[in-house]
PQR file with spaces between the fields and no chain letter, atoms N, CA, C, O and H, PARSE charges and radii, in Angstrom:
ATOM       1  N    MET     1     -16.700    4.056  -19.458 -0.4000 1.5000
ATOM       2  CA   MET     1     -16.711    2.966  -18.623 -0.0000 2.0000
ATOM       3  C    MET     1     -15.273    2.708  -17.815  0.5500 1.7000
ATOM       4  O    MET     1     -15.160    1.903  -16.890 -0.5500 1.4000
ATOM       5  N    LYS     2     -14.229    3.516  -18.322 -0.4000 1.5000
ATOM       6  CA   LYS     2     -13.291    3.260  -17.341 -0.0000 2.0000
ATOM       7  C    LYS     2     -13.875    3.899  -15.907  0.5500 1.7000
ATOM       8  O    LYS     2     -13.483    3.200  -14.973 -0.5500 1.4000
ATOM       9  H    LYS     2     -14.321    4.170  -19.073  0.4000 1.0000
ATOM      10  N    GLU     3     -14.379    4.588  -15.634 -0.4000 1.5000
ATOM      11  CA   GLU     3     -14.554    5.625  -14.308 -0.0000 2.0000
ATOM      12  C    GLU     3     -15.642    4.449  -13.449  0.5500 1.7000
ATOM      13  O    GLU     3     -15.567    4.294  -12.230 -0.5500 1.4000
ATOM      14  H    GLU     3     -14.698    5.156  -16.392  0.4000 1.0000
ATOM      15  N    LYS     4     -16.514    3.777  -14.223 -0.4000 1.5000
ATOM      16  CA   LYS     4     -17.195    3.194  -13.149 -0.0000 2.0000
ATOM      17  C    LYS     4     -16.340    1.701  -13.049  0.5500 1.7000
ATOM      18  O    LYS     4     -16.812    0.967  -12.180 -0.5500 1.4000
ATOM      19  H    LYS     4     -16.575    3.903  -15.213  0.4000 1.0000
ATOM      20  N    VAL     5     -15.322    1.205  -13.691 -0.4000 1.5000
ATOM      21  CA   VAL     5     -14.513    0.467  -12.966 -0.0000 2.0000
ATOM      22  C    VAL     5     -13.497    0.631  -12.186  0.5500 1.7000
ATOM      23  O    VAL     5     -12.772   -0.129  -11.544 -0.5500 1.4000
ATOM      24  H    VAL     5     -14.938    1.801  -14.397  0.4000 1.0000
ATOM      25  N    GLU     6     -13.568    1.840  -12.356 -0.4000 1.5000
ATOM      26  CA   GLU     6     -12.406    2.347  -11.124 -0.0000 2.0000
ATOM      27  C    GLU     6     -12.998    2.587   -9.837  0.5500 1.7000
ATOM      28  O    GLU     6     -12.420    2.334   -8.780 -0.5500 1.4000
ATOM      29  H    GLU     6     -14.157    2.457  -12.876  0.4000 1.0000
ATOM      30  N    GLU     7     -14.402    3.183   -9.949 -0.4000 1.5000
ATOM      31  CA   GLU     7     -15.131    3.176   -8.638 -0.0000 2.0000
ATOM      32  C    GLU     7     -15.721    1.639   -8.148  0.5500 1.7000
ATOM      33  O    GLU     7     -16.269    1.490   -7.056 -0.5500 1.4000
ATOM      34  H    GLU     7     -14.871    3.389  -10.808  0.4000 1.0000
ATOM      35  N    VAL     8     -15.591    0.913   -8.784 -0.4000 1.5000
ATOM      36  CA   VAL     8     -15.904   -0.480   -8.662 -0.0000 2.0000
ATOM      37  C    VAL     8     -14.640   -0.966   -7.959  0.5500 1.7000
ATOM      38  O    VAL     8     -14.743   -1.172   -6.749 -0.5500 1.4000
ATOM      39  H    VAL     8     -15.146    1.034   -9.671  0.4000 1.0000
ATOM      40  N    LEU     9     -13.412   -1.185   -8.570 -0.4000 1.5000
ATOM      41  CA   LEU     9     -11.777   -1.149   -7.882 -0.0000 2.0000
ATOM      42  C    LEU     9     -12.025   -0.833   -6.601  0.5500 1.7000
ATOM      43  O    LEU     9     -12.147   -1.709   -5.745 -0.5500 1.4000
ATOM      44  H    LEU     9     -13.328   -1.018   -9.553  0.4000 1.0000
ATOM      45  N    ALA    10     -12.128    0.496   -6.327 -0.4000 1.5000
ATOM      46  CA   ALA    10     -11.704    1.128   -5.410 -0.0000 2.0000
ATOM      47  C    ALA    10     -12.654    0.742   -4.202  0.5500 1.7000
ATOM      48  O    ALA    10     -12.388    1.132   -3.065 -0.5500 1.4000
ATOM      49  H    ALA    10     -12.029    1.208   -7.022  0.4000 1.0000
ATOM      50  N    LYS    11     -13.727   -0.005   -4.465 -0.4000 1.5000
ATOM      51  CA   LYS    11     -14.845   -0.991   -3.406 -0.0000 2.0000
ATOM      52  C    LYS    11     -13.956   -1.878   -3.046  0.5500 1.7000
ATOM      53  O    LYS    11     -13.548   -1.843   -1.886 -0.5500 1.4000
ATOM      54  H    LYS    11     -13.943   -0.322   -5.389  0.4000 1.0000
ATOM      55  N    ILE    12     -13.450   -2.889   -3.979 -0.4000 1.5000
ATOM      56  CA   ILE    12     -12.771   -3.955   -3.886 -0.0000 2.0000
ATOM      57  C    ILE    12     -11.185   -3.869   -3.401  0.5500 1.7000
ATOM      58  O    ILE    12     -10.485   -4.844   -3.128 -0.5500 1.4000
ATOM      59  H    ILE    12     -13.782   -2.918   -4.922  0.4000 1.0000
ATOM      60  N    ARG    13     -10.890   -2.849   -3.370 -0.4000 1.5000
ATOM      61  CA   ARG    13      -9.031   -2.244   -2.834 -0.0000 2.0000
ATOM      62  C    ARG    13      -8.764   -2.723   -1.463  0.5500 1.7000
ATOM      63  O    ARG    13      -7.813   -3.439   -1.150 -0.5500 1.4000
ATOM      64  H    ARG    13     -11.458   -2.057   -3.592  0.4000 1.0000
ATOM      65  N    PRO    14      -9.888   -2.169   -0.488 -0.5600 1.5000
ATOM      66  CA   PRO    14      -9.643   -2.021    0.769  0.2800 2.0000
ATOM      67  C    PRO    14      -9.059   -3.402    1.197  0.5500 1.7000
ATOM      68  O    PRO    14      -8.023   -3.520    1.852 -0.5500 1.4000
ATOM      69  N    ALA    15      -9.915   -4.540    0.713 -0.4000 1.5000
ATOM      70  CA   ALA    15     -10.089   -6.275    1.062 -0.0000 2.0000
ATOM      71  C    ALA    15      -8.560   -6.479    0.730  0.5500 1.7000
ATOM      72  O    ALA    15      -7.801   -7.033    1.525 -0.5500 1.4000
ATOM      73  H    ALA    15     -10.757   -4.444    0.181  0.4000 1.0000
ATOM      74  N    LEU    16      -8.211   -6.059   -0.339 -0.4000 1.5000
ATOM      75  CA   LEU    16      -6.884   -6.425   -1.090 -0.0000 2.0000
ATOM      76  C    LEU    16      -5.877   -5.990   -0.327  0.5500 1.7000
ATOM      77  O    LEU    16      -4.964   -6.718    0.063 -0.5500 1.4000
ATOM      78  H    LEU    16      -8.828   -5.610   -0.985  0.4000 1.0000
ATOM      79  N    GLN    17      -5.986   -4.795   -0.075 -0.4000 1.5000
ATOM      80  CA   GLN    17      -4.955   -4.076    1.086 -0.0000 2.0000
ATOM      81  C    GLN    17      -4.818   -4.596    2.078  0.5500 1.7000
ATOM      82  O    GLN    17      -3.727   -4.939    2.534 -0.5500 1.4000
ATOM      83  H    GLN    17      -6.728   -4.203   -0.391  0.4000 1.0000
ATOM      84  N    ALA    18      -6.062   -4.783    2.689 -0.4000 1.5000
ATOM      85  CA   ALA    18      -5.866   -5.747    3.866 -0.0000 2.0000
ATOM      86  C    ALA    18      -4.939   -7.229    3.998  0.5500 1.7000
ATOM      87  O    ALA    18      -4.544   -7.719    5.056 -0.5500 1.4000
ATOM      88  H    ALA    18      -6.948   -4.505    2.319  0.4000 1.0000
ATOM      89  N    ASP    19      -4.746   -7.716    2.771 -0.4000 1.5000
ATOM      90  CA   ASP    19      -3.668   -8.860    2.899 -0.0000 2.0000
ATOM      91  C    ASP    19      -2.474   -8.561    2.094  0.5500 1.7000
ATOM      92  O    ASP    19      -1.823   -9.476    1.589 -0.5500 1.4000
ATOM      93  H    ASP    19      -5.067   -7.318    1.911  0.4000 1.0000
ATOM      94  N    GLY    20      -2.143   -7.272    1.946 -0.4000 1.5000
ATOM      95  CA   GLY    20      -1.142   -6.853    1.520 -0.0000 2.0000
ATOM      96  C    GLY    20      -1.023   -6.791    0.105  0.5500 1.7000
ATOM      97  O    GLY    20       0.087   -6.663   -0.413 -0.5500 1.4000
ATOM      98  H    GLY    20      -2.672   -6.529    2.356  0.4000 1.0000
ATOM      99  N    GLY    21      -2.148   -6.878   -0.619 -0.4000 1.5000
ATOM     100  CA   GLY    21      -1.939   -6.519   -2.047 -0.0000 2.0000
ATOM     101  C    GLY    21      -2.684   -5.402   -2.545  0.5500 1.7000
ATOM     102  O    GLY    21      -2.824   -4.440   -1.791 -0.5500 1.4000
ATOM     103  H    GLY    21      -3.049   -6.982   -0.197  0.4000 1.0000
ATOM     104  N    ASP    22      -3.209   -5.370   -3.749 -0.4000 1.5000
ATOM     105  CA   ASP    22      -3.639   -4.466   -4.512 -0.0000 2.0000
ATOM     106  C    ASP    22      -4.017   -4.616   -6.047  0.5500 1.7000
ATOM     107  O    ASP    22      -3.442   -5.388   -6.815 -0.5500 1.4000
ATOM     108  H    ASP    22      -3.095   -6.152   -4.362  0.4000 1.0000
ATOM     109  N    VAL    23      -5.105   -3.738   -6.399 -0.4000 1.5000
ATOM     110  CA   VAL    23      -5.209   -3.976   -8.088 -0.0000 2.0000
ATOM     111  C    VAL    23      -5.178   -2.524   -8.688  0.5500 1.7000
ATOM     112  O    VAL    23      -5.660   -1.528   -8.148 -0.5500 1.4000
ATOM     113  H    VAL    23      -5.572   -3.112   -5.775  0.4000 1.0000
ATOM     114  N    GLU    24      -4.421   -2.584  -10.097 -0.4000 1.5000
ATOM     115  CA   GLU    24      -4.186   -1.208  -10.492 -0.0000 2.0000
ATOM     116  C    GLU    24      -4.862   -1.849  -12.091  0.5500 1.7000
ATOM     117  O    GLU    24      -4.559   -2.846  -12.747 -0.5500 1.4000
ATOM     118  H    GLU    24      -4.030   -3.393  -10.535  0.4000 1.0000
ATOM     119  N    LEU    25      -5.860   -0.788  -12.304 -0.4000 1.5000
ATOM     120  CA   LEU    25      -6.419   -0.706  -13.774 -0.0000 2.0000
ATOM     121  C    LEU    25      -5.601   -0.710  -14.554  0.5500 1.7000
ATOM     122  O    LEU    25      -4.708    0.115  -14.356 -0.5500 1.4000
ATOM     123  H    LEU    25      -6.106    0.021  -11.771  0.4000 1.0000
ATOM     124  N    VAL    26      -5.495   -1.454  -15.596 -0.4000 1.5000
ATOM     125  CA   VAL    26      -4.094   -1.176  -17.041 -0.0000 2.0000
ATOM     126  C    VAL    26      -4.776   -0.474  -17.811  0.5500 1.7000
ATOM     127  O    VAL    26      -4.311    0.523  -18.364 -0.5500 1.4000
ATOM     128  H    VAL    26      -6.220   -2.124  -15.756  0.4000 1.0000
ATOM     129  N    GLY    27      -6.346   -1.010  -18.011 -0.4000 1.5000
ATOM     130  CA   GLY    27      -7.062   -0.618  -19.396 -0.0000 2.0000
ATOM     131  C    GLY    27      -8.481   -1.221  -19.355  0.5500 1.7000
ATOM     132  O    GLY    27      -8.841   -2.033  -18.503 -0.5500 1.4000
ATOM     133  H    GLY    27      -6.723   -1.820  -17.562  0.4000 1.0000
ATOM     134  N    VAL    28      -8.952   -0.933  -19.964 -0.4000 1.5000
ATOM     135  CA   VAL    28     -10.697   -1.465  -20.394 -0.0000 2.0000
ATOM     136  C    VAL    28     -10.512   -1.313  -22.367  0.5500 1.7000
ATOM     137  O    VAL    28     -10.345   -0.251  -22.966 -0.5500 1.4000
ATOM     138  H    VAL    28      -8.659   -0.273  -20.656  0.4000 1.0000
ATOM     139  N    ASP    29     -10.601   -2.585  -22.945 -0.4000 1.5000
ATOM     140  CA   ASP    29     -10.944   -2.494  -24.580 -0.0000 2.0000
ATOM     141  C    ASP    29     -11.923   -3.230  -25.015  0.5500 1.7000
ATOM     142  O    ASP    29     -11.837   -4.448  -24.863 -0.5500 1.4000
ATOM     143  H    ASP    29     -10.736   -3.448  -22.458  0.4000 1.0000
ATOM     144  N    ASP    30     -12.687   -2.848  -25.439 -0.4000 1.5000
ATOM     145  CA   ASP    30     -14.241   -3.667  -25.761 -0.0000 2.0000
ATOM     146  C    ASP    30     -14.421   -4.518  -24.813  0.5500 1.7000
ATOM     147  O    ASP    30     -14.080   -5.682  -25.024 -0.5500 1.4000
ATOM     148  H    ASP    30     -12.757   -1.859  -25.562  0.4000 1.0000
ATOM     149  N    GLY    31     -15.003   -4.152  -23.530 -0.4000 1.5000
ATOM     150  CA   GLY    31     -15.369   -4.720  -22.404 -0.0000 2.0000
ATOM     151  C    GLY    31     -14.776   -5.788  -21.724  0.5500 1.7000
ATOM     152  O    GLY    31     -15.420   -6.595  -21.054 -0.5500 1.4000
ATOM     153  H    GLY    31     -15.280   -3.207  -23.359  0.4000 1.0000
ATOM     154  N    VAL    32     -13.279   -5.818  -21.918 -0.4000 1.5000
ATOM     155  CA   VAL    32     -12.328   -6.617  -21.386 -0.0000 2.0000
ATOM     156  C    VAL    32     -11.389   -5.638  -20.749  0.5500 1.7000
ATOM     157  O    VAL    32     -10.643   -4.809  -21.270 -0.5500 1.4000
ATOM     158  H    VAL    32     -12.756   -5.163  -22.462  0.4000 1.0000
ATOM     159  N    VAL    33     -11.701   -6.064  -18.969 -0.4000 1.5000
ATOM     160  CA   VAL    33     -11.113   -4.976  -18.272 -0.0000 2.0000
ATOM     161  C    VAL    33      -9.435   -5.763  -17.553  0.5500 1.7000
ATOM     162  O    VAL    33      -9.270   -6.753  -16.840 -0.5500 1.4000
ATOM     163  H    VAL    33     -12.307   -6.737  -18.546  0.4000 1.0000
ATOM     164  N    LYS    34      -8.642   -4.970  -18.034 -0.4000 1.5000
ATOM     165  CA   LYS    34      -7.034   -5.207  -17.625 -0.0000 2.0000
ATOM     166  C    LYS    34      -6.441   -4.929  -16.599  0.5500 1.7000
ATOM     167  O    LYS    34      -5.909   -3.820  -16.554 -0.5500 1.4000
ATOM     168  H    LYS    34      -8.777   -4.166  -18.613  0.4000 1.0000
ATOM     169  N    VAL    35      -6.375   -5.464  -15.909 -0.4000 1.5000
ATOM     170  CA   VAL    35      -5.469   -5.121  -14.195 -0.0000 2.0000
ATOM     171  C    VAL    35      -4.384   -5.632  -13.926  0.5500 1.7000
ATOM     172  O    VAL    35      -4.021   -6.677  -14.466 -0.5500 1.4000
ATOM     173  H    VAL    35      -6.807   -6.365  -15.946  0.4000 1.0000
ATOM     174  N    ALA    36      -3.597   -4.931  -12.961 -0.4000 1.5000
ATOM     175  CA   ALA    36      -2.232   -5.470  -12.795 -0.0000 2.0000
ATOM     176  C    ALA    36      -2.232   -5.847  -10.957  0.5500 1.7000
ATOM     177  O    ALA    36      -2.110   -5.040  -10.035 -0.5500 1.4000
ATOM     178  H    ALA    36      -3.891   -4.082  -12.523  0.4000 1.0000
ATOM     179  N    LEU    37      -2.392   -7.170  -10.896 -0.4000 1.5000
ATOM     180  CA   LEU    37      -2.276   -7.112   -9.403 -0.0000 2.0000
ATOM     181  C    LEU    37      -0.556   -7.268   -8.449  0.5500 1.7000
ATOM     182  O    LEU    37       0.425   -8.010   -8.474 -0.5500 1.4000
ATOM     183  H    LEU    37      -2.491   -7.825  -11.645  0.4000 1.0000
ATOM     184  N    LYS    38      -0.973   -6.212   -7.791 -0.4000 1.5000
ATOM     185  CA   LYS    38       0.184   -5.753   -7.053 -0.0000 2.0000
ATOM     186  C    LYS    38       0.534   -6.631   -5.626  0.5500 1.7000
ATOM     187  O    LYS    38      -0.126   -7.579   -5.198 -0.5500 1.4000
ATOM     188  H    LYS    38      -1.770   -5.609   -7.770  0.4000 1.0000
ATOM     189  N    GLY    39       1.602   -6.118   -5.094 -0.4000 1.5000
ATOM     190  CA   GLY    39       2.233   -6.277   -3.724 -0.0000 2.0000
ATOM     191  C    GLY    39       1.914   -8.109   -3.426  0.5500 1.7000
ATOM     192  O    GLY    39       2.196   -8.908   -4.319 -0.5500 1.4000
ATOM     193  H    GLY    39       2.138   -5.348   -5.441  0.4000 1.0000
ATOM     194  N    ALA    40       1.442   -8.486   -2.380 -0.4000 1.5000
ATOM     195  CA   ALA    40       1.302  -10.012   -2.335 -0.0000 2.0000
ATOM     196  C    ALA    40       0.272  -10.732   -2.961  0.5500 1.7000
ATOM     197  O    ALA    40       0.183  -11.956   -2.868 -0.5500 1.4000
ATOM     198  H    ALA    40       1.212   -7.837   -1.654  0.4000 1.0000
ATOM     199  N    CYS    41      -0.618   -9.930   -3.682 -0.4000 1.5000
ATOM     200  CA   CYS    41      -1.491  -10.760   -4.746 -0.0000 2.0000
ATOM     201  C    CYS    41      -0.647  -11.086   -5.978  0.5500 1.7000
ATOM     202  O    CYS    41      -0.798  -12.220   -6.431 -0.5500 1.4000
ATOM     203  H    CYS    41      -0.545   -8.936   -3.757  0.4000 1.0000
ATOM     204  N    ALA    42       0.256  -10.235   -6.620 -0.4000 1.5000
ATOM     205  CA   ALA    42       1.110  -10.843   -7.495 -0.0000 2.0000
ATOM     206  C    ALA    42       1.521  -12.251   -7.242  0.5500 1.7000
ATOM     207  O    ALA    42       1.339  -13.160   -8.053 -0.5500 1.4000
ATOM     208  H    ALA    42       0.379   -9.314   -6.252  0.4000 1.0000
ATOM     209  N    GLY    43       1.977  -12.362   -6.300 -0.4000 1.5000
ATOM     210  CA   GLY    43       2.689  -13.751   -6.182 -0.0000 2.0000
ATOM     211  C    GLY    43       1.956  -14.868   -5.489  0.5500 1.7000
ATOM     212  O    GLY    43       2.526  -15.923   -5.210 -0.5500 1.4000
ATOM     213  H    GLY    43       2.125  -11.624   -5.641  0.4000 1.0000
ATOM     214  N    CYS    44       0.430  -14.589   -5.153 -0.4000 1.5000
ATOM     215  CA   CYS    44      -0.275  -15.139   -4.509 -0.0000 2.0000
ATOM     216  C    CYS    44      -0.604  -16.561   -5.477  0.5500 1.7000
ATOM     217  O    CYS    44      -0.741  -16.516   -6.699 -0.5500 1.4000
ATOM     218  H    CYS    44      -0.033  -13.732   -5.380  0.4000 1.0000
ATOM     219  N    PRO    45      -0.696  -17.810   -4.650 -0.5600 1.5000
ATOM     220  CA   PRO    45      -1.185  -19.066   -5.658  0.2800 2.0000
ATOM     221  C    PRO    45      -2.811  -18.789   -5.617  0.5500 1.7000
ATOM     222  O    PRO    45      -3.230  -19.246   -6.681 -0.5500 1.4000
ATOM     223  N    VAL    46      -3.397  -18.499   -5.216 -0.4000 1.5000
ATOM     224  CA   VAL    46      -5.044  -17.982   -5.363 -0.0000 2.0000
ATOM     225  C    VAL    46      -5.363  -16.971   -6.261  0.5500 1.7000
ATOM     226  O    VAL    46      -6.497  -16.955   -6.741 -0.5500 1.4000
ATOM     227  H    VAL    46      -3.056  -18.129   -4.352  0.4000 1.0000
ATOM     228  N    ALA    47      -4.460  -16.036   -6.596 -0.4000 1.5000
ATOM     229  CA   ALA    47      -4.400  -14.758   -7.001 -0.0000 2.0000
ATOM     230  C    ALA    47      -5.788  -15.014   -8.805  0.5500 1.7000
ATOM     231  O    ALA    47      -6.712  -14.222   -8.989 -0.5500 1.4000
ATOM     232  H    ALA    47      -3.539  -16.049   -6.206  0.4000 1.0000
ATOM     233  N    THR    48      -5.523  -16.163   -9.725 -0.4000 1.5000
ATOM     234  CA   THR    48      -6.589  -16.098  -10.467 -0.0000 2.0000
ATOM     235  C    THR    48      -7.894  -16.643   -9.297  0.5500 1.7000
ATOM     236  O    THR    48      -8.905  -16.079   -9.713 -0.5500 1.4000
ATOM     237  H    THR    48      -4.772  -16.807   -9.576  0.4000 1.0000
ATOM     238  N    ILE    49      -8.177  -17.263   -8.370 -0.4000 1.5000
ATOM     239  CA   ILE    49      -9.435  -17.190   -7.743 -0.0000 2.0000
ATOM     240  C    ILE    49      -9.769  -15.809   -7.697  0.5500 1.7000
ATOM     241  O    ILE    49     -10.802  -15.426   -8.247 -0.5500 1.4000
ATOM     242  H    ILE    49      -7.355  -17.721   -8.032  0.4000 1.0000
ATOM     243  N    THR    50      -8.815  -14.804   -6.946 -0.4000 1.5000
ATOM     244  CA   THR    50      -9.232  -13.545   -6.202 -0.0000 2.0000
ATOM     245  C    THR    50      -9.792  -12.769   -7.848  0.5500 1.7000
ATOM     246  O    THR    50     -10.841  -12.141   -7.989 -0.5500 1.4000
ATOM     247  H    THR    50      -7.976  -15.115   -6.500  0.4000 1.0000
ATOM     248  N    LEU    51      -8.857  -13.016   -8.832 -0.4000 1.5000
ATOM     249  CA   LEU    51      -9.037  -12.351   -9.964 -0.0000 2.0000
ATOM     250  C    LEU    51     -10.680  -12.738  -10.400  0.5500 1.7000
ATOM     251  O    LEU    51     -11.658  -12.013  -10.220 -0.5500 1.4000
ATOM     252  H    LEU    51      -8.004  -13.526   -8.717  0.4000 1.0000
ATOM     253  N    LYS    52     -10.666  -13.620  -10.804 -0.4000 1.5000
ATOM     254  CA   LYS    52     -11.998  -14.301  -11.609 -0.0000 2.0000
ATOM     255  C    LYS    52     -13.415  -14.451  -10.657  0.5500 1.7000
ATOM     256  O    LYS    52     -14.431  -13.910  -11.093 -0.5500 1.4000
ATOM     257  H    LYS    52      -9.871  -14.209  -10.950  0.4000 1.0000
ATOM     258  N    GLN    53     -13.470  -15.075   -9.552 -0.4000 1.5000
ATOM     259  CA   GLN    53     -14.082  -15.054   -8.534 -0.0000 2.0000
ATOM     260  C    GLN    53     -15.194  -13.786   -7.880  0.5500 1.7000
ATOM     261  O    GLN    53     -16.394  -13.590   -7.691 -0.5500 1.4000
ATOM     262  H    GLN    53     -12.644  -15.514   -9.197  0.4000 1.0000
ATOM     263  N    GLY    54     -13.665  -13.028   -7.676 -0.4000 1.5000
ATOM     264  CA   GLY    54     -13.546  -11.790   -6.627 -0.0000 2.0000
ATOM     265  C    GLY    54     -14.296  -10.603   -7.798  0.5500 1.7000
ATOM     266  O    GLY    54     -15.462  -10.278   -8.023 -0.5500 1.4000
ATOM     267  H    GLY    54     -12.689  -13.187   -7.829  0.4000 1.0000
ATOM     268  N    ILE    55     -13.086  -10.228   -8.315 -0.4000 1.5000
ATOM     269  CA   ILE    55     -12.875   -8.760   -9.061 -0.0000 2.0000
ATOM     270  C    ILE    55     -13.638   -9.207  -10.401  0.5500 1.7000
ATOM     271  O    ILE    55     -14.347   -8.297  -10.831 -0.5500 1.4000
ATOM     272  H    ILE    55     -12.139  -10.493   -8.133  0.4000 1.0000
ATOM     273  N    GLU    56     -13.656   -9.849  -10.820 -0.4000 1.5000
ATOM     274  CA   GLU    56     -14.393  -10.220  -12.271 -0.0000 2.0000
ATOM     275  C    GLU    56     -15.812  -10.327  -12.017  0.5500 1.7000
ATOM     276  O    GLU    56     -16.640   -9.790  -12.752 -0.5500 1.4000
ATOM     277  H    GLU    56     -13.080  -10.588  -10.470  0.4000 1.0000
ATOM     278  N    ARG    57     -16.133  -11.051  -10.929 -0.4000 1.5000
ATOM     279  CA   ARG    57     -17.733  -11.254  -10.367 -0.0000 2.0000
ATOM     280  C    ARG    57     -18.339  -10.206   -9.913  0.5500 1.7000
ATOM     281  O    ARG    57     -19.569  -10.159   -9.934 -0.5500 1.4000
ATOM     282  H    ARG    57     -15.460  -11.488  -10.332  0.4000 1.0000
ATOM     283  N    MET    58     -17.513   -9.086   -9.379 -0.4000 1.5000
ATOM     284  CA   MET    58     -18.231   -7.949   -9.112 -0.0000 2.0000
ATOM     285  C    MET    58     -18.284   -6.639  -10.078  0.5500 1.7000
ATOM     286  O    MET    58     -19.076   -5.722   -9.859 -0.5500 1.4000
ATOM     287  H    MET    58     -16.514   -9.125   -9.362  0.4000 1.0000
ATOM     288  N    LEU    59     -17.345   -6.636  -11.193 -0.4000 1.5000
ATOM     289  CA   LEU    59     -17.355   -5.674  -11.842 -0.0000 2.0000
ATOM     290  C    LEU    59     -18.394   -6.183  -12.738  0.5500 1.7000
ATOM     291  O    LEU    59     -19.063   -5.303  -13.280 -0.5500 1.4000
ATOM     292  H    LEU    59     -16.702   -7.381  -11.371  0.4000 1.0000
ATOM     293  N    LYS    60     -18.751   -7.653  -13.084 -0.4000 1.5000
ATOM     294  CA   LYS    60     -20.164   -7.853  -14.146 -0.0000 2.0000
ATOM     295  C    LYS    60     -21.159   -7.829  -13.521  0.5500 1.7000
ATOM     296  O    LYS    60     -22.213   -7.793  -14.157 -0.5500 1.4000
ATOM     297  H    LYS    60     -18.207   -8.368  -12.644  0.4000 1.0000
ATOM     298  N    ALA    61     -21.201   -7.839  -12.011 -0.4000 1.5000
ATOM     299  CA   ALA    61     -22.593   -7.776  -11.379 -0.0000 2.0000
ATOM     300  C    ALA    61     -22.866   -6.149  -11.700  0.5500 1.7000
ATOM     301  O    ALA    61     -24.007   -5.969  -12.126 -0.5500 1.4000
ATOM     302  H    ALA    61     -20.345   -7.868  -11.494  0.4000 1.0000
ATOM     303  N    GLN    62     -22.301   -5.293  -11.621 -0.4000 1.5000
ATOM     304  CA   GLN    62     -22.504   -3.885  -11.409 -0.0000 2.0000
ATOM     305  C    GLN    62     -22.032   -3.262  -12.438  0.5500 1.7000
ATOM     306  O    GLN    62     -22.282   -2.057  -12.454 -0.5500 1.4000
ATOM     307  H    GLN    62     -21.374   -5.439  -11.275  0.4000 1.0000
ATOM     308  N    ILE    63     -21.355   -3.730  -13.414 -0.4000 1.5000
ATOM     309  CA   ILE    63     -21.290   -3.087  -15.040 -0.0000 2.0000
ATOM     310  C    ILE    63     -21.806   -4.286  -16.141  0.5500 1.7000
ATOM     311  O    ILE    63     -20.967   -5.152  -16.387 -0.5500 1.4000
ATOM     312  H    ILE    63     -21.152   -4.709  -13.401  0.4000 1.0000
ATOM     313  N    PRO    64     -22.684   -4.359  -16.590 -0.5600 1.5000
ATOM     314  CA   PRO    64     -23.148   -5.167  -17.392  0.2800 2.0000
ATOM     315  C    PRO    64     -22.219   -5.428  -18.816  0.5500 1.7000
ATOM     316  O    PRO    64     -22.223   -6.518  -19.387 -0.5500 1.4000
ATOM     317  N    GLU    65     -21.605   -4.519  -19.184 -0.4000 1.5000
ATOM     318  CA   GLU    65     -20.468   -3.883  -20.321 -0.0000 2.0000
ATOM     319  C    GLU    65     -19.410   -4.914  -20.073  0.5500 1.7000
ATOM     320  O    GLU    65     -18.764   -5.285  -21.053 -0.5500 1.4000
ATOM     321  H    GLU    65     -21.602   -3.633  -18.720  0.4000 1.0000
ATOM     322  N    VAL    66     -19.147   -5.424  -18.912 -0.4000 1.5000
ATOM     323  CA   VAL    66     -17.708   -5.979  -18.747 -0.0000 2.0000
ATOM     324  C    VAL    66     -17.759   -7.366  -19.261  0.5500 1.7000
ATOM     325  O    VAL    66     -18.638   -8.132  -18.864 -0.5500 1.4000
ATOM     326  H    VAL    66     -19.673   -5.123  -18.116  0.4000 1.0000
ATOM     327  N    LYS    67     -16.952   -7.696  -20.039 -0.4000 1.5000
ATOM     328  CA   LYS    67     -17.125   -9.345  -20.744 -0.0000 2.0000
ATOM     329  C    LYS    67     -16.143  -10.149  -19.729  0.5500 1.7000
ATOM     330  O    LYS    67     -16.519  -11.237  -19.294 -0.5500 1.4000
ATOM     331  H    LYS    67     -16.239   -7.073  -20.361  0.4000 1.0000
ATOM     332  N    GLU    68     -15.010   -9.666  -19.391 -0.4000 1.5000
ATOM     333  CA   GLU    68     -13.656  -10.465  -18.905 -0.0000 2.0000
ATOM     334  C    GLU    68     -13.104   -9.714  -17.952  0.5500 1.7000
ATOM     335  O    GLU    68     -13.526   -8.560  -17.867 -0.5500 1.4000
ATOM     336  H    GLU    68     -14.704   -8.781  -19.744  0.4000 1.0000
ATOM     337  N    VAL    69     -12.292  -10.053  -17.229 -0.4000 1.5000
ATOM     338  CA   VAL    69     -11.285   -9.603  -16.645 -0.0000 2.0000
ATOM     339  C    VAL    69     -10.138  -10.214  -16.543  0.5500 1.7000
ATOM     340  O    VAL    69     -10.045  -11.172  -15.776 -0.5500 1.4000
ATOM     341  H    VAL    69     -11.950  -10.990  -17.298  0.4000 1.0000
ATOM     342  N    VAL    70      -9.045   -9.780  -17.296 -0.4000 1.5000
ATOM     343  CA   VAL    70      -7.572  -10.281  -17.240 -0.0000 2.0000
ATOM     344  C    VAL    70      -6.507   -9.739  -16.576  0.5500 1.7000
ATOM     345  O    VAL    70      -6.532   -8.513  -16.475 -0.5500 1.4000
ATOM     346  H    VAL    70      -9.121   -9.001  -17.919  0.4000 1.0000
ATOM     347  N    ALA    71      -5.226  -10.537  -15.914 -0.4000 1.5000
ATOM     348  CA   ALA    71      -4.427   -9.888  -15.382 -0.0000 2.0000
ATOM     349  C    ALA    71      -3.121   -9.609  -16.430  0.5500 1.7000
ATOM     350  O    ALA    71      -2.797  -10.532  -17.177 -0.5500 1.4000
ATOM     351  H    ALA    71      -5.205  -11.533  -15.995  0.4000 1.0000
ATOM     352  N    VAL    72      -2.480   -8.508  -16.472 -0.4000 1.5000
ATOM     353  CA   VAL    72      -1.580   -8.251  -17.588 -0.0000 2.0000
ATOM     354  C    VAL    72      -0.195   -7.927  -16.416  0.5500 1.7000
ATOM     355  O    VAL    72       0.920   -7.632  -16.844 -0.5500 1.4000
ATOM     356  H    VAL    72      -2.744   -7.758  -15.865  0.4000 1.0000
């Protein structure tokens, strides 16, 4: 599943990088995807919205086994 998550993140990454941020996969554990937000995303006041309504929504839509996405 980790490879599938990386493929989806690769599709999301250009949009984050355009705003000076990035996302890094830390790990996948029992359907919970752990990511680290980098650059501008790390201190952004809307990072939680990006994480839940952007990254998590896309991962769940493309990988049904994903239960949740959390920032670490």
